[in-house]
N, C-alpha and C positions, 0 to 999 in steps of 0.2 A: 260467083261473092271473089270478095278481096283477100285479100293474107291477110288481113288487120279485122274479116267477119268469116273467116279460118282458128282461126287466135280464138276468136266468140267461140266457135264453137266450138272446137278441141274441149277445149276450157268445161265452156258446160255439161260437152259430154264424159265428160270427167270427175266432173259432182263439184267442182271446183271455184273454193273463191278468185279474187280476184289481187286479195292477197296471197292467200297459202298460192296460187297458180306462182307470180311473184318472187312467192319464196323462196320454192324449188329452183328458181333463175339462176336469184340472188341481185333481184331487179326490186321492184318496188310495184305492188297497185296503183299509182298512178299511170307511173311505163306504160303498165299489159293496156292500163286504162285507153292512153293515149293512140298503142298499136292494133285495139279495136276499131276505136271510131274513125285508125285511115287520116289520127292529126302527127301519127312519125310513126316511117316506114319502117318498116323489119329484116336488122345489118339481114347482112351472113353468117354472126359469129349470134346472130337471136335466134334463129331459122333454126341451127345446125346445135345447141345451147336444147333446144325444146324441141329436137327433132331427140336426141339424145334422155333428154333424160326426162318422156314420156312413148318412145318410140314407136313415135311419129313418121308414116314414110314419107321424102321429103319431099319425092314431087304434088302430093299432094300441097301439099304444107307451099311447098312455091305458085303450084300452079292452076292448082282445086283434079288431076289425073288421078285416077288407079283411087288407093279406098286410105281411111283415113290413120291408120293402126300397119306396124310392118306387122305378120301376121303371126305369133314365132311365140315364143314358151314369155321368152320377156315382155310380150303385150302381154297381159295372165297376171305374171306378178307385174308392171306398171303402174295397173286398174285395181291388181291386189295395194298395194303400196298406197296409187290419188283413196281410196276408200278409209286409210289406214289413217291420214290427216282427212278423211272428213270430218266436216263439225252433226253431221249428226251419226249421234254416241250410239243409237241402236244397232244399224249397221255396223257400226267397227266393232259391239260385240260380236254380231252373229260370225264376223269373218273370224276376228279371234278365238271366238269360239271351236267356231269351224278349223282351224288350223292346229287346234294341240288337240284335235277328237281319239278319240282310238279310231282300229274299222272295224270297228265294236256299236262304237256308240252314230256312225259314218253311218253306214247298218239301221242302224236303229233310224236317225232319220228318212236315211230313205225310206226305206218301209213308210215311217207318216207321215212322208206327203205321198207317195203310190198309194194310200190309201186315203186318200185327203184328195186326193185329184177326182178317183176312183165314184167317192160316194159324192162330188159333187159332178162327174157329166154323169151318173143315175141316176138323178135330181129333174136336167138337165133332161131329162131323158121320159122324165114321168110326165 
């Protein structure tokens, strides 16, 4: 996989359009498109910007070795940020709801999800 293909893979993994991905890096969607297609090389400055902005592992982006993301709380926060700028309004609202929910609300949602999961598994066993 080329560096451009890895950039595309990353962008798709984050659920971002060319425009939104580029905006986070201060470049146009055309610039990102050309990098993804291999029409432009990924500069060292752009590589570092992508790694910093999206918590991407430098080794993965430059050589393909290792994991896509640096494993940390910052990675989690970067993914939440990506969701919050995503075009999918339902996904964005779900995350916002959970961010502002009380501990009791989270426990209630957890019970509902567990109940749904248990019901679904019980039906599969029948």
